[in-house]
Every structure is written in structure tokens, then in C-alpha cells.
C-alpha positions in Angstrom: -27.4 -18.1 -11.2 -27.6 -19.5 -7.6 -25.4 -18.2 -5.5 -24.5 -21.3 -4.1 -24.7 -25.0 -6.2 -23.6 -28.6 -5.6 -23.5 -30.9 -8.2 -23.1 -34.7 -7.8 -21.4 -34.4 -4.9 -19.5 -37.1 -3.7 -17.7 -37.3 -0.5 -15.8 -39.7 1.6 -14.4 -40.5 5.3 -11.8 -43.0 4.6 -14.1 -45.8 2.9 -17.6 -44.3 4.2 -19.6 -42.5 1.3 -21.1 -39.5 3.7 -22.2 -37.9 0.1 -24.4 -40.0 -2.5 -24.5 -37.3 -5.5 -25.9 -34.2 -4.0 -27.1 -31.9 -5.6 -28.5 -28.5 -4.3 -28.6 -24.7 -4.6 -29.3 -21.7 -2.8 -30.2 -18.2 -4.1 -29.2 -14.7 -2.7 -31.7 -13.6 -0.3 -32.7 -17.1 0.7 -33.1 -19.5 3.7 -32.8 -23.2 2.7 -32.8 -25.8 5.3 -31.5 -29.2 5.3 -33.7 -32.1 7.1 -32.5 -35.4 7.9 -32.5 -37.6 11.2 -28.4 -38.1 12.4 -26.1 -39.2 9.8 -28.1 -37.9 7.0 -25.1 -36.2 6.0 -26.5 -32.9 6.5 -23.3 -31.5 8.6 -21.0 -33.1 6.0 -22.3 -31.2 3.3 -21.6 -27.9 5.2 -18.4 -29.5 5.7 -17.7 -30.0 2.2 -19.1 -26.2 1.1 -16.9 -24.8 3.6 -13.4 -27.1 2.6 -12.6 -28.8 6.0 -13.9 -32.0 3.9 -12.9 -32.0 0.2 -15.2 -33.8 -2.3 -14.2 -36.9 -4.2 -16.3 -35.9 -7.4 -18.9 -33.4 -8.5 -18.0 -29.7 -7.9 -19.2 -26.7 -5.7 -19.8 -23.3 -7.0 -19.9 -19.8 -5.5 -21.6 -17.6 -8.2 -20.6 -20.1 -10.7 -17.2 -20.4 -9.8 -15.9 -23.4 -8.4 -14.2 -23.7 -5.0 -14.4 -27.4 -3.9 -10.4 -27.5 -4.4 -9.9 -24.4 -2.3 -8.6 -24.6 1.3 -11.3 -23.5 4.0 -9.3 -20.4 4.7 -9.3 -18.9 1.2 -13.5 -20.3 1.2 -13.7 -17.9 3.8 -12.2 -14.9 2.2 -15.1 -15.6 -0.4 -17.3 -14.9 1.6 -18.7 -18.5 2.9 -19.3 -18.2 6.8 -19.6 -21.3 9.0 -21.4 -21.8 12.5 -20.6 -25.5 13.2 -22.6 -27.8 15.0 -21.7 -27.7 19.1 -20.4 -23.9 18.4 -17.1 -24.4 18.7 -16.0 -21.1 20.8 -12.7 -20.7 21.6 -13.4 -21.5 25.5 -10.4 -19.8 27.4 -10.4 -16.7 25.0 -12.4 -13.6 25.9 -15.7 -13.0 24.1 -13.8 -9.8 22.2 -11.0 -12.5 21.1 -13.7 -14.9 19.8 -15.2 -12.0 17.7 -11.7 -10.9 16.5 -10.8 -14.1 15.2 -14.2 -13.9 13.0 -12.7 -11.2 11.4 -8.9 -12.9 10.5 -9.9 -12.6 7.2 -11.1 -8.7 7.9 -9.0 -6.0 7.1 -7.8 -4.6 10.5 -9.6 -1.7 10.5 -13.0 -2.9 9.2 -13.2 -5.4 12.2 -14.0 -3.1 15.2 -16.9 -1.9 13.3 -18.4 -5.5 12.0 -17.9 -6.6 15.6 -20.3 -3.4 17.0 -22.7 -4.2 13.9 -22.9 -7.4 15.6 -24.5 -6.1 18.6 -27.7 -5.0 17.2 -28.9 -8.4 17.4 -26.6 -10.0 20.5 -27.0 -7.4 22.6 -26.2 -9.7 25.6 -22.6 -10.6 23.9 -21.9 -7.0 24.6 -22.1 -6.8 28.1 -19.9 -9.9 28.2 -17.0 -8.8 26.1 -14.4 -9.5 28.5 -15.7 -12.6 30.1 -14.0 -15.9 28.8 -16.1 -17.7 26.4 -16.1 -21.1 28.2 -18.0 -19.4 31.2 -21.1 -18.6 28.7 -24.4 -20.6 29.4 -24.8 -22.4 26.5 -27.4 -20.0 24.7 -24.9 -17.3 24.9 -22.3 -19.5 23.2 -24.3 -20.1 20.6 -25.2 -16.3 20.3 -20.6 -15.5 20.1 -20.5 -18.4 17.6 -23.2 -17.0 15.4 -21.9 -13.4 16.2 -18.6 -14.5 15.3 -20.0 -16.0 11.7 -21.5 -12.9 11.3 -18.6 -10.6 11.4 -17.2 -11.8 8.2 -20.1 -10.5 6.5 -20.5 -13.4 4.7 -21.9 -13.6 1.5 -23.4 -16.9 2.6 -24.0 -18.4 6.3 -23.8 -22.1 7.0 -25.5 -23.0 10.2 -25.2 -25.9 11.6 -27.7 -27.1 14.5 -28.1 -23.5 16.0 -30.8 -24.5 18.3 -29.1 -28.0 19.3 -29.2 -28.2 23.7 -31.1 -25.2 24.1 -34.2 -24.3 26.5 -37.3 -23.8 24.5 -37.3 -20.2 24.8 -33.5 -19.2 23.9 -34.3 -21.7 20.8 -37.4 -19.5 20.3 -34.4 -16.4 20.3 -32.2 -18.0 18.1 -34.8 -18.5 15.5 -36.1 -15.1 15.7 -32.7 -13.6 14.9 -32.5 -16.2 12.1 -35.9 -14.3 10.9 -34.2 -11.1 11.5 -31.7 -12.2 9.3 -33.5 -12.8 6.6 -35.5 -10.0 6.9 -31.8 -8.0 6.2 -31.1 -10.2 3.1 -28.6 -12.7 4.9 -28.2 -16.0 2.5 -28.4 -18.9 5.0 -28.0 -22.7 4.5 -29.3 -24.4 7.6 -29.0 -27.5 9.1 -31.7 -28.3 12.0 -33.0 -31.2 13.7 -36.0 -29.3 14.6 -37.3 -29.6 11.6 -40.8 -27.5 12.3 -38.9 -24.4 13.5 -36.3 -24.7 10.2 -39.1 -25.1 7.6 -41.1 -22.2 9.7 -38.3 -19.7 8.8 -37.1 -21.1 5.8 -38.1 -20.6 1.9 -37.4 -24.2 0.4 -35.5 -27.3 1.6 -34.2 -30.6 1.3 -34.7 -34.0 2.7 -31.6 -35.6 3.1 -31.3 -39.6 3.7 -27.9 -41.8 4.0 -26.3 -38.9 1.9 -28.8 -38.5 -0.8 -31.3 -35.7 -1.3 -34.7 -37.7 -1.3 -37.1 -34.6 -1.7 -37.0 -30.9 -2.5 -39.7 -28.1 -2.4 -40.9 -25.0 -0.8 -40.9 -24.9 3.2 -44.7 -24.8 2.7 -44.8 -27.5 0.6 -43.1 -29.7 2.6 -44.6 -28.7 5.6 -48.1 -29.9 4.3 -46.3 -33.4 3.0 -47.1 -36.7 4.7 -44.4 -38.2 5.1 -42.3 -35.2 6.1 -45.2 -34.9 8.5 -44.5 -38.2 9.9 -40.9 -38.9 9.7 -39.8 -35.4 10.7 -42.2 -33.4 12.4 -43.5 -36.4 14.5 -47.3 -35.9 13.3 -49.4 -39.1 12.8 
């Protein structure tokens, strides 16, 4: 049984039909990436999974159990962590307070242990615990957003554009962290416009166009696809 499964999901924003029958699955321990242009429905897919958007028809299941009618905080409690596009940290809270917010569904006595565990991956964050989130650099804010998501110790982590707006050296650092999470067995559904980097770390991928999945395959096969190379990898 897949850890996460979407079946024929249709999601709307008002009258706008954003997802048009999305079906996909993510197995335990996998990194699966969603690739597509702006407006293809990638972020909407993650928002539908985490409860920020509700499908009009279709289902979202976690280990076979429907979660698409649950409110976001209950989905979080079930172990679905969501690191949204644009980081969405709390700029007027300290780094420590931002991390504590990541553990709002966790037993109070366990929060500090989980925060401490994130410092192995994000030592720079540990050095800035009393600094306001809004004063961090873009790369540090992305690291804080990811660390906050990991405080949940999620069963599946939804990462939305983790490299957006970062310098190339920081993009490399973020993807190295994603590789480390993969090695530790973290299950990840990754939305990333840098298709080349995404396919290098992923096990499998789905190509979205206008709210529909038009291709799915192993990451290696997608990297070899002429259509993918031309449309998403910038090759002639």
C-alpha cells in the first residue's frame, strides 16, 4: 500500500478548475517530484494534500485512510508536514519560536528534543536561535522553514520550491540536505522548478500540465525523455 495516494482529484479555486483528475502515489521512503511550469497545479496538489485546499471530487489517502475531508491541523497531526512556497516563516518571531511553532501538535516535553535533532542538518540555524526570523538571509529562512517542518517528524514531507530565489551555492546546499533526508528514510513529495536538480535526487516523477498529469516514470527515465529534456531541462 502506498503511504500517500491521490485518486482522480479535482480541485477548484472558485470557478477555476486547478486540478483536473490528478492521480499519484508516494511510497514509504521515496522522493517523488512534481515537475511543471507555473500554473500547472504543482503547489495546488500539495495544498490539497495538506488540507489548505479541499478537492471537490476524488480522494487523498494516507496509508489507505481518507484525509481529504479533515482540517489542516488534523492532517498535520497524522504526520503530513508542509514546507510551503515562499518559506512562510514568522518574521517577528525568533528562530527558536519559529521552530516551536513547528511542534504545535507535539507533546510539550518532546518538542525540544525534536528541535535539537534538526541542528544536525541545520547547524547554522542553531547559531541564530534568538535572532528574528525576518532578519535571516533567504537561504537561512529556507533552512528554518525546512527545520520547522521536520520538528513534526513527519511521515511525509511536502516541499514546495525549496530552491526558489536562492544563489546556486545555496541551491546545492538545500539539495544536499534533501539527499541526506532521503538517506535517513524520510518520504518526500517535492515540487521544484529546477527540474534537473529535482530529478537528480528523486526516485520517481510526475509531469503536470494545466492541472493534469501527462507523464510519470522513474526519475532516470524522465531525464532520458526527449520531451522532458526539451521542455524542462533546457536542452535542444
